[in-house]
KOLMARPA-353934 format. One record per residue (C-alpha): residue number from 1; residue in one letter; x, y, z. Coordinates in pm, 1 decimal. Layout:
+-----+---+----------+----------+----------+
!   k ! r !       px !       py !       pz !
+-----+---+----------+----------+----------+
! NUM ! A !        X !        Y !        Z !
...
+-----+---+----------+----------+----------+
# end
This chain:
+-----+---+----------+----------+----------+
!   k ! r !       px !       py !       pz !
+-----+---+----------+----------+----------+
!   1 ! M !      0.0 !      0.0 !      0.0 !
!   2 ! P !    155.9 !    334.2 !   -101.0 !
!   3 ! G !    234.8 !    586.4 !    171.3 !
!   4 ! P !    137.5 !    954.3 !    180.8 !
!   5 ! T !    301.4 !   1200.5 !    -60.1 !
!   6 ! F !    581.2 !   1438.4 !     35.2 !
!   7 ! Q !    346.1 !   1738.6 !      2.5 !
!   8 ! E !     88.7 !   1578.4 !    232.2 !
!   9 ! I !    348.6 !   1513.2 !    503.1 !
!  10 ! K !    486.0 !   1867.3 !    467.2 !
!  11 ! R !    136.3 !   2006.2 !    522.5 !
!  12 ! W !     93.0 !   1797.4 !    840.3 !
!  13 ! C !    428.4 !   1920.0 !    977.6 !
!  14 ! R !    344.0 !   2284.5 !    920.9 !
!  15 ! R !     -4.6 !   2241.8 !   1066.4 !
!  16 ! I !    126.9 !   2106.7 !   1396.1 !
!  17 ! G !    426.4 !   2342.5 !   1412.4 !
!  18 ! W !    707.6 !   2087.1 !   1376.8 !
!  19 ! P !   1029.7 !   2181.6 !   1188.5 !
!  20 ! V !    993.6 !   2114.2 !    817.4 !
!  21 ! F !   1337.9 !   2205.8 !    686.7 !
!  22 ! G !   1673.2 !   2264.9 !    857.1 !
!  23 ! R !   1926.1 !   2062.5 !   1051.2 !
!  24 ! P !   1840.9 !   2061.8 !   1424.3 !
!  25 ! R !   2128.6 !   1930.1 !   1634.2 !
!  26 ! G !   2107.4 !   1563.0 !   1712.9 !
!  27 ! Q !   1789.4 !   1512.6 !   1507.3 !
!  28 ! I !   1720.0 !   1279.9 !   1217.3 !
!  29 ! I !   1766.9 !   1448.6 !    880.0 !
!  30 ! A !   1737.1 !   1363.4 !    511.7 !
!  31 ! V !   1769.5 !   1542.4 !    180.7 !
!  32 ! Q !   1478.1 !   1624.8 !    -47.4 !
!  33 ! G !   1600.1 !   1792.4 !   -363.4 !
!  34 ! R !   1864.1 !   2042.8 !   -248.0 !
!  35 ! R !   1709.0 !   2115.9 !     88.0 !
!  36 ! V !   1780.7 !   1955.1 !    420.8 !
!  37 ! V !   1470.6 !   1792.2 !    561.0 !
!  38 ! G !   1396.0 !   1855.3 !    928.3 !
!  39 ! P !   1304.7 !   1590.6 !   1185.6 !
!  40 ! C !    932.7 !   1604.8 !   1113.2 !
!  41 ! L !    957.3 !   1536.8 !    742.0 !
!  42 ! A !   1232.6 !   1279.5 !    773.1 !
!  43 ! G !   1073.6 !   1087.6 !   1059.2 !
!  44 ! V !    715.1 !   1096.5 !    938.8 !
!  45 ! W !    810.9 !   1014.1 !    580.7 !
!  46 ! L !   1017.3 !    717.3 !    696.1 !
!  47 ! I !    756.0 !    571.1 !    930.0 !
!  48 ! L !    437.0 !    641.0 !    737.3 !
!  49 ! S !    568.7 !    554.2 !    393.2 !
!  50 ! S !    701.1 !    220.2 !    513.1 !
!  51 ! C !    395.6 !    129.1 !    721.0 !
!  52 ! A !    255.4 !   -208.4 !    621.5 !
!  53 ! C !    -29.1 !   -152.3 !    862.9 !
!  54 ! E !   -281.8 !   -392.1 !    721.2 !
!  55 ! A !    -53.8 !   -652.3 !    571.6 !
!  56 ! S !   -267.2 !   -920.9 !    734.5 !
!  57 ! A !   -581.1 !   -804.1 !    553.7 !
!  58 ! P !   -586.6 !   -864.8 !    175.9 !
!  59 ! P !   -746.7 !   -585.3 !    -28.4 !
!  60 ! I !  -1112.2 !   -612.2 !   -130.0 !
!  61 ! K !  -1264.9 !   -430.3 !   -425.3 !
!  62 ! A !  -1534.8 !   -181.4 !   -325.9 !
!  63 ! T !  -1765.2 !   -350.4 !   -577.6 !
!  64 ! D !  -1711.8 !   -699.4 !   -434.7 !
!  65 ! P !  -2054.1 !   -832.0 !   -321.9 !
!  66 ! H !  -1885.2 !   -988.5 !    -17.7 !
!  67 ! S !  -1732.8 !   -660.4 !     99.8 !
!  68 ! P !  -1871.8 !   -537.9 !    435.0 !
!  69 ! I !  -1883.6 !   -188.0 !    282.2 !
!  70 ! R !  -1983.4 !   -199.6 !    -83.5 !
!  71 ! L !  -2006.2 !     71.9 !   -348.0 !
!  72 ! G !  -2369.6 !    133.5 !   -441.3 !
!  73 ! R !  -2358.9 !    436.1 !   -670.5 !
!  74 ! T !  -2128.6 !    721.1 !   -761.4 !
!  75 ! I !  -2263.3 !   1077.7 !   -735.2 !
!  76 ! A !  -2075.9 !   1327.4 !   -952.0 !
!  77 ! L !  -1953.1 !   1659.5 !   -811.3 !
!  78 ! P !  -1918.9 !   1876.3 !  -1124.9 !
!  79 ! D !  -1660.5 !   2156.4 !  -1137.2 !
!  80 ! T !  -1500.6 !   2053.8 !   -807.3 !
!  81 ! K !  -1124.3 !   2067.0 !   -771.3 !
!  82 ! G !   -889.8 !   1989.5 !   -483.4 !
!  83 ! R !   -944.3 !   1857.3 !   -135.9 !
!  84 ! I !  -1289.5 !   1779.6 !      3.2 !
!  85 ! D !  -1344.9 !   1811.0 !    376.9 !
!  86 ! H !  -1641.1 !   1731.8 !    604.0 !
!  87 ! L !  -1992.7 !   1615.5 !    515.2 !
!  88 ! A !  -2333.1 !   1640.5 !    685.0 !
!  89 ! V !  -2676.4 !   1492.0 !    624.7 !
!  90 ! D !  -3038.1 !   1608.1 !    643.5 !
!  91 ! L !  -3217.9 !   1280.2 !    711.6 !
!  92 ! T !  -3571.2 !   1416.2 !    675.1 !
!  93 ! G !  -3501.8 !   1598.4 !    350.8 !
!  94 ! R !  -3270.3 !   1322.9 !    222.1 !
!  95 ! R !  -2988.9 !   1566.1 !    143.1 !
!  96 ! L !  -2612.0 !   1547.4 !    177.7 !
!  97 ! F !  -2393.5 !   1857.0 !    226.2 !
!  98 ! V !  -2032.4 !   1852.3 !    107.0 !
!  99 ! A !  -1763.3 !   2105.2 !    209.3 !
! 100 ! E !  -1528.3 !   2143.5 !    -86.8 !
! 101 ! V !  -1249.8 !   2326.9 !     92.3 !
! 102 ! A !  -1011.5 !   2387.5 !   -197.6 !
! 103 ! N !  -1297.4 !   2483.2 !   -429.4 !
! 104 ! G !  -1448.3 !   2737.7 !   -188.0 !
! 105 ! T !  -1790.7 !   2576.7 !   -227.0 !
! 106 ! V !  -2051.4 !   2369.8 !    -42.6 !
! 107 ! D !  -2271.1 !   2142.3 !   -252.7 !
! 108 ! T !  -2614.6 !   2007.8 !   -163.7 !
! 109 ! I !  -2694.2 !   1662.9 !   -302.4 !
! 110 ! D !  -3047.3 !   1528.3 !   -334.1 !
! 111 ! L !  -3006.3 !   1167.3 !   -222.4 !
! 112 ! R !  -3328.0 !   1067.8 !   -396.3 !
! 113 ! T !  -3198.2 !   1163.5 !   -740.1 !
! 114 ! G !  -2825.7 !   1143.7 !   -675.5 !
! 115 ! A !  -2761.2 !   1490.9 !   -816.7 !
! 116 ! V !  -2622.7 !   1824.0 !   -693.4 !
! 117 ! V !  -2917.8 !   2061.9 !   -653.2 !
! 118 ! N !  -2752.6 !   2367.0 !   -495.4 !
! 119 ! R !  -2407.2 !   2520.6 !   -455.9 !
! 120 ! I !  -2285.2 !   2788.9 !   -213.9 !
! 121 ! S !  -1984.8 !   2964.7 !   -369.7 !
! 122 ! G !  -1729.6 !   3225.5 !   -269.8 !
! 123 ! L !  -1644.8 !   3078.5 !     70.9 !
! 124 ! K !  -1292.0 !   3090.0 !    211.4 !
! 125 ! E !  -1190.0 !   2730.1 !    276.5 !
! 126 ! P !  -1518.0 !   2574.4 !    391.3 !
! 127 ! Q !  -1417.9 !   2291.0 !    622.4 !
! 128 ! G !  -1692.9 !   2194.7 !    867.2 !
! 129 ! V !  -2063.0 !   2148.6 !    793.8 !
! 130 ! A !  -2359.3 !   2054.0 !   1010.4 !
! 131 ! W !  -2735.8 !   2039.5 !    967.8 !
! 132 ! L !  -2954.8 !   2178.0 !   1246.8 !
! 133 ! P !  -3289.4 !   1997.5 !   1200.7 !
! 134 ! V !  -3488.0 !   2189.2 !   1463.5 !
! 135 ! R !  -3426.5 !   2520.6 !   1289.9 !
! 136 ! Q !  -3379.1 !   2379.5 !    938.9 !
! 137 ! E !  -3045.4 !   2556.6 !    901.4 !
! 138 ! L !  -2715.0 !   2462.3 !    743.2 !
! 139 ! I !  -2395.5 !   2562.0 !    925.8 !
! 140 ! V !  -2062.2 !   2606.8 !    747.5 !
! 141 ! A !  -1731.1 !   2671.9 !    926.0 !
! 142 ! C !  -1448.5 !   2821.0 !    720.1 !
! 143 ! G !  -1071.9 !   2846.4 !    734.0 !
! 144 ! D !  -1087.1 !   3225.6 !    770.5 !
! 145 ! G !  -1261.1 !   3175.1 !   1105.1 !
! 146 ! S !  -1613.0 !   3259.8 !    989.0 !
! 147 ! V !  -1919.3 !   3047.5 !   1067.2 !
! 148 ! H !  -2211.6 !   3087.4 !    825.1 !
! 149 ! F !  -2578.9 !   3000.1 !    882.1 !
! 150 ! Y !  -2803.6 !   2933.6 !    582.1 !
! 151 ! G !  -3175.9 !   2876.0 !    545.2 !
! 152 ! A !  -3323.4 !   2538.9 !    454.8 !
! 153 ! S !  -3265.0 !   2577.3 !     80.9 !
! 154 ! G !  -2900.9 !   2672.3 !    134.9 !
! 155 ! Q !  -2947.6 !   2979.5 !    -83.5 !
! 156 ! R !  -3015.1 !   3245.4 !    181.9 !
! 157 ! E !  -2745.4 !   3340.0 !    431.0 !
! 158 ! I !  -2898.6 !   3418.2 !    770.4 !
! 159 ! A !  -2595.3 !   3507.3 !    980.2 !
! 160 ! V !  -2214.3 !   3513.0 !    985.9 !
! 161 ! I !  -2013.0 !   3481.3 !   1307.1 !
! 162 ! P !  -1638.7 !   3561.8 !   1308.8 !
! 163 ! L !  -1451.9 !   3332.0 !   1545.8 !
! 164 ! G !  -1102.2 !   3455.2 !   1463.7 !
! 165 ! D !   -924.1 !   3185.9 !   1261.7 !
! 166 ! D !   -946.7 !   2832.0 !   1124.6 !
! 167 ! A !  -1306.0 !   2733.4 !   1209.7 !
! 168 ! D !  -1313.5 !   2360.6 !   1147.8 !
! 169 ! N !  -1527.1 !   2081.7 !   1297.2 !
! 170 ! V !  -1891.6 !   2155.5 !   1380.3 !
! 171 ! R !  -2101.5 !   1949.5 !   1623.5 !
! 172 ! I !  -2458.7 !   1984.2 !   1749.1 !
! 173 ! D !  -2531.8 !   1940.1 !   2119.5 !
! 174 ! D !  -2818.9 !   1689.4 !   2121.7 !
! 175 ! R !  -2940.9 !   1820.0 !   2457.7 !
! 176 ! N !  -3027.5 !   2171.9 !   2345.1 !
! 177 ! G !  -2939.8 !   2219.0 !   1977.7 !
! 178 ! Q !  -2645.9 !   2445.7 !   2053.6 !
! 179 ! V !  -2372.9 !   2460.8 !   1789.4 !
! 180 ! V !  -2013.8 !   2381.6 !   1893.7 !
! 181 ! V !  -1723.6 !   2478.0 !   1666.2 !
! 182 ! G !  -1354.7 !   2396.0 !   1702.3 !
! 183 ! Y !  -1134.8 !   2681.7 !   1584.7 !
! 184 ! G !   -808.3 !   2873.0 !   1592.4 !
! 185 ! S !   -496.4 !   2787.6 !   1787.1 !
! 186 ! G !   -708.8 !   2626.6 !   2057.6 !
! 187 ! G !  -1075.8 !   2676.2 !   2131.1 !
! 188 ! L !  -1432.3 !   2546.4 !   2131.9 !
! 189 ! A !  -1702.1 !   2807.6 !   2073.3 !
! 190 ! T !  -2064.8 !   2739.6 !   2168.2 !
! 191 ! I !  -2322.0 !   2927.0 !   1958.3 !
! 192 ! D !  -2690.0 !   2983.9 !   2036.1 !
! 193 ! P !  -2869.5 !   2892.4 !   1711.4 !
! 194 ! A !  -3167.6 !   3115.9 !   1790.0 !
! 195 ! S !  -2972.3 !   3440.1 !   1833.0 !
! 196 ! H !  -2668.9 !   3331.0 !   1625.6 !
! 197 ! K !  -2439.6 !   3461.2 !   1899.1 !
! 198 ! V !  -2146.3 !   3301.4 !   2079.1 !
! 199 ! I !  -2257.0 !   3198.8 !   2429.6 !
! 200 ! H !  -1913.6 !   3102.2 !   2560.8 !
! 201 ! R !  -1571.6 !   2978.8 !   2461.0 !
! 202 ! V !  -1332.8 !   2728.3 !   2614.1 !
! 203 ! I !   -972.5 !   2819.5 !   2532.6 !
! 204 ! F !   -675.8 !   2581.9 !   2538.1 !
! 205 ! K !   -341.7 !   2533.5 !   2364.9 !
! 206 ! G !   -338.4 !   2376.8 !   2017.5 !
! 207 ! H !   -584.2 !   2353.1 !   1727.9 !
! 208 ! P !   -862.9 !   2096.5 !   1784.2 !
! 209 ! E !   -834.3 !   1858.8 !   1488.9 !
! 210 ! S !  -1126.4 !   1648.0 !   1603.9 !
! 211 ! F !  -1365.9 !   1658.5 !   1896.3 !
! 212 ! R !  -1673.2 !   1468.5 !   2005.9 !
! 213 ! L !  -1953.3 !   1557.0 !   2246.1 !
! 214 ! M !  -2100.2 !   1341.6 !   2520.7 !
! 215 ! G !  -2355.6 !   1528.4 !   2726.4 !
! 216 ! G !  -2195.8 !   1844.5 !   2862.8 !
! 217 ! N !  -1846.5 !   1710.3 !   2801.9 !
! 218 ! A !  -1622.9 !   1725.8 !   2497.3 !
! 219 ! F !  -1320.2 !   1511.3 !   2417.9 !
! 220 ! V !  -1068.2 !   1683.8 !   2195.5 !
! 221 ! N !   -772.6 !   1569.3 !   1985.7 !
! 222 ! V !   -491.4 !   1827.7 !   1988.8 !
! 223 ! P !   -207.3 !   1676.1 !   1781.1 !
! 224 ! G !     -7.5 !   1999.7 !   1777.8 !
! 225 ! N !     23.1 !   1971.5 !   2154.8 !
! 226 ! A !     45.5 !   1589.3 !   2159.9 !
! 227 ! A !   -260.0 !   1574.6 !   2383.7 !
! 228 ! I !   -616.2 !   1459.0 !   2436.2 !
! 229 ! L !   -834.4 !   1696.6 !   2635.4 !
! 230 ! A !  -1146.0 !   1643.4 !   2846.6 !
! 231 ! V !  -1356.2 !   1960.6 !   2848.4 !
! 232 ! D !  -1653.0 !   2041.7 !   3070.3 !
! 233 ! R !  -1845.3 !   2273.3 !   2839.8 !
! 234 ! D !  -2111.8 !   2357.0 !   3096.7 !
! 235 ! R !  -1844.8 !   2477.1 !   3340.7 !
! 236 ! Q !  -1634.1 !   2618.9 !   3054.8 !
! 237 ! K !  -1308.4 !   2457.8 !   3158.1 !
! 238 ! V !  -1058.1 !   2190.8 !   3062.0 !
! 239 ! T !  -1083.8 !   1920.3 !   3327.8 !
! 240 ! A !   -805.5 !   1689.7 !   3208.3 !
! 241 ! R !   -513.3 !   1689.8 !   2968.7 !
! 242 ! W !   -357.2 !   1357.5 !   2875.0 !
! 243 ! S !    -28.5 !   1338.2 !   2687.8 !
! 244 ! T !    -29.4 !   1098.1 !   2393.0 !
! 245 ! G !    328.5 !    997.2 !   2478.0 !
! 246 ! V !    504.7 !    817.6 !   2193.7 !
! 247 ! Y !    188.8 !    831.5 !   1982.8 !
! 248 ! R !    153.6 !   1147.8 !   1773.4 !
! 249 ! L !    -72.8 !   1303.1 !   1511.1 !
! 250 ! N !   -400.9 !   1202.1 !   1673.6 !
! 251 ! F !   -652.1 !   1321.7 !   1415.7 !
! 252 ! P !   -983.5 !   1128.4 !   1394.3 !
! 253 ! M !  -1181.5 !   1024.7 !   1701.6 !
! 254 ! A !  -1502.1 !    838.0 !   1782.5 !
! 255 ! L !  -1664.3 !    781.5 !   2122.3 !
! 256 ! D !  -1796.2 !    454.2 !   2260.5 !
! 257 ! P !  -2023.0 !    549.6 !   2555.4 !
! 258 ! A !  -2097.9 !    184.0 !   2631.6 !
! 259 ! T !  -1736.8 !    123.3 !   2736.8 !
! 260 ! H !  -1663.8 !    485.7 !   2831.9 !
! 261 ! S !  -1377.8 !    491.1 !   2585.0 !
! 262 ! A !  -1261.5 !    692.6 !   2287.8 !
! 263 ! V !  -1123.7 !    528.3 !   1975.3 !
! 264 ! I !   -846.0 !    739.2 !   1823.5 !
! 265 ! A !   -636.4 !    690.0 !   1510.2 !
! 266 ! F !   -276.3 !    809.5 !   1535.3 !
! 267 ! R !    -65.2 !    865.2 !   1225.8 !
! 268 ! F !    278.2 !    854.7 !   1390.9 !
! 269 ! P !    316.3 !    566.2 !   1441.1 !
! 270 ! A !      9.1 !    437.7 !   1259.7 !
! 271 ! V !   -202.5 !    298.9 !   1544.1 !
! 272 ! L !   -571.9 !    262.0 !   1622.9 !
! 273 ! A !   -606.0 !    298.2 !   1999.9 !
! 274 ! R !   -885.4 !    269.9 !   2253.5 !
! 275 ! V !   -849.6 !    529.3 !   2531.9 !
! 276 ! D !  -1019.8 !    524.0 !   2872.8 !
! 277 ! M !  -1216.1 !    850.5 !   2894.9 !
! 278 ! A !  -1178.9 !    862.3 !   3273.5 !
! 279 ! T !   -800.3 !    825.3 !   3292.6 !
! 280 ! G !   -666.6 !    887.2 !   2940.8 !
! 281 ! A !   -489.9 !    550.0 !   2949.4 !
! 282 ! I !   -457.4 !    350.5 !   2627.5 !
! 283 ! V !   -621.9 !     16.5 !   2698.9 !
! 284 ! E !   -591.6 !   -140.3 !   2352.8 !
! 285 ! S !   -405.3 !    -66.4 !   2030.5 !
! 286 ! R !   -347.2 !   -218.8 !   1689.2 !
! 287 ! P !   -187.2 !   -107.8 !   1359.8 !
! 288 ! T !   -389.0 !     94.8 !   1109.9 !
! 289 ! C !   -318.9 !    313.4 !    806.9 !
! 290 ! G !    -71.4 !    601.0 !    825.7 !
! 291 ! D !   -304.8 !    857.6 !    669.4 !
! 292 ! S !   -625.5 !    823.5 !    872.1 !
! 293 ! D !   -862.5 !   1119.3 !    860.0 !
! 294 ! D !  -1206.6 !    990.5 !    955.9 !
! 295 ! L !  -1318.9 !    724.9 !   1202.3 !
! 296 ! F !  -1658.0 !    575.2 !   1283.2 !
! 297 ! L !  -1800.0 !    307.7 !   1513.0 !
! 298 ! D !  -2075.7 !     73.7 !   1400.6 !
! 299 ! G !  -2159.5 !   -141.6 !   1698.5 !
! 300 ! D !  -1833.4 !   -323.2 !   1773.2 !
! 301 ! R !  -1702.1 !   -250.7 !   1424.1 !
! 302 ! E !  -1436.1 !     17.9 !   1378.5 !
! 303 ! I !  -1417.9 !    196.0 !   1041.4 !
! 304 ! V !  -1106.9 !    399.1 !    954.0 !
! 305 ! V !  -1101.8 !    608.2 !    635.2 !
! 306 ! C !   -750.6 !    627.4 !    490.4 !
! 307 ! G !   -622.7 !    883.0 !    241.5 !
! 308 ! T !   -383.7 !    627.3 !     95.6 !
! 309 ! G !   -681.6 !    478.5 !    -86.6 !
! 310 ! H !   -866.0 !    232.6 !    132.1 !
! 311 ! I !  -1101.4 !    182.5 !    425.9 !
! 312 ! H !   -969.1 !    -21.4 !    718.0 !
! 313 ! I !  -1231.1 !   -222.0 !    906.7 !
! 314 ! V !  -1184.2 !   -401.7 !   1237.5 !
! 315 ! E !  -1472.9 !   -632.3 !   1332.7 !
! 316 ! K !  -1573.2 !   -723.9 !   1688.0 !
! 317 ! D !  -1385.7 !  -1057.1 !   1663.0 !
! 318 ! R !  -1079.1 !   -845.9 !   1565.5 !
! 319 ! T !  -1074.7 !   -976.9 !   1208.5 !
! 320 ! E !   -987.1 !   -707.0 !    958.1 !
! 321 ! A !  -1076.3 !   -597.4 !    607.4 !
! 322 ! R !   -918.3 !   -347.4 !    371.9 !
! 323 ! I !  -1153.0 !   -205.6 !    108.3 !
! 324 ! E !   -995.3 !    -33.2 !   -189.3 !
! 325 ! T !  -1109.8 !    321.2 !   -268.1 !
! 326 ! E !   -928.5 !    605.4 !   -448.1 !
! 327 ! K !   -608.2 !    776.8 !   -338.0 !
! 328 ! G !   -686.0 !   1101.1 !   -154.7 !
! 329 ! S !  -1031.2 !    984.8 !    -42.0 !
! 330 ! R !   -976.7 !   1061.6 !    324.9 !
! 331 ! T !  -1306.7 !   1211.4 !    444.7 !
! 332 ! A !  -1644.2 !   1044.8 !    482.9 !
! 333 ! L !  -1969.3 !   1037.2 !    678.2 !
! 334 ! F !  -2126.3 !    723.7 !    819.8 !
! 335 ! V !  -2504.5 !    748.9 !    853.4 !
! 336 ! P !  -2624.9 !    444.2 !   1050.5 !
! 337 ! E !  -2992.4 !    527.4 !    988.8 !
! 338 ! L !  -2930.8 !    474.5 !    616.5 !
! 339 ! R !  -2667.6 !    199.4 !    660.4 !
! 340 ! T !  -2455.5 !    412.4 !    429.5 !
! 341 ! L !  -2102.1 !    549.7 !    427.5 !
! 342 ! F !  -2063.8 !    856.5 !    206.6 !
! 343 ! L !  -1702.1 !    878.9 !     88.5 !
! 344 ! A !  -1561.2 !   1198.8 !    -65.7 !
! 345 ! V !  -1347.4 !   1122.9 !   -372.5 !
! 346 ! P !  -1147.1 !   1424.5 !   -496.3 !
! 347 ! A !  -1071.9 !   1486.9 !   -863.9 !
! 348 ! R !   -744.7 !   1311.7 !   -948.0 !
! 349 ! G !   -752.7 !   1221.9 !  -1314.9 !
! 350 ! H !  -1129.5 !   1177.7 !  -1286.4 !
! 351 ! Q !  -1428.7 !   1385.6 !  -1182.3 !
! 352 ! A !  -1477.5 !   1447.0 !   -811.7 !
! 353 ! A !  -1755.5 !   1237.3 !   -664.0 !
! 354 ! I !  -1929.2 !   1098.4 !   -359.8 !
! 355 ! W !  -1923.9 !    722.2 !   -330.9 !
! 356 ! E !  -2245.7 !    600.9 !   -171.6 !
! 357 ! M !  -2136.5 !    281.6 !      2.4 !
! 358 ! R !  -2373.4 !     29.3 !    160.0 !
! 359 ! V !  -2266.8 !    -93.3 !    503.0 !
! 360 ! S !  -2358.7 !   -444.3 !    610.7 !
! 361 ! E !  -2504.3 !   -493.0 !    957.1 !
! 362 ! A !  -2257.5 !   -517.5 !   1243.6 !
! 363 ! H !  -2389.6 !   -685.2 !   1557.4 !
! 364 ! S !  -2273.1 !   -537.6 !   1886.0 !
! 365 ! S !  -2199.4 !   -751.7 !   2189.1 !
! 366 ! R !  -2198.5 !   -451.9 !   2420.3 !
! 367 ! G !  -2487.3 !   -370.2 !   2643.3 !
+-----+---+----------+----------+----------+
# end
């Protein structure tokens, strides 16, 4: 399985603030072209590119009828270039929203017809999207720090909130419909959807690459600070900070309330770990892909979306599967109500698309 490209690794290093070029004393170095590669590039390139993380699982074609996640149909994304980021779904209206970060657009797909029916243009790096069903509003978080609210059709902008910088993941608090956005060099902002105003912010060190909500608490991956945070949003404070130790680049996360654990994919080294949410201790780990960007739980099944061009699945009996996709397809949305995984496939010698993939039933043994 091919590793990540040089440009992809360079982007990770800059994002987390590690040295990209130069010759730090006593650190691993290498040469790329005529430039001396710093410890981040040399180390990450060496480990990730050589990672045979799923050597035990032979590849399965996405069209194979025996695949646990099987390609159903391909939905074209016309005039879409570059990287695609997060997705969201409107279950009642049967619509999918796609943040096309490099294109500066957000597309709305009618899942009944499998066609794009609306496009929001002119955005500055749209990254996070969420659908607020109670108010029938679409939320878009952008790289310039702005958070946009749109009416049900997606054509009328209702409000814009400036958060400062790098607004990214968006989550909805199921208890009250409040909107939570990760942003900047370290913060979670809670927004009242009725007034479209920031209620409060929790500030910490390091950009939140992924976070998940559980009641009034949030669990946050901060790879730039090599940490996992527990945040009490109701009390507006960080209650615990756990170092990731030798594991770095903790990007995607999913929560398992039944076992009070978080499942986190690290890229350096490439490990899928289960973390106790009370102590921060890693209670289980296994190899995974070195370019993980999305992670979902389906009962006891763990689904890791890998930018190297496959989906890594770990079943409850710990058997594994590796489903072939397209290189660069690193973001997705699993919708259990539809038994569907929507995979974003960027344009690389072919038209950008969403793969609508049918997910077989996974039976949980947890109470």
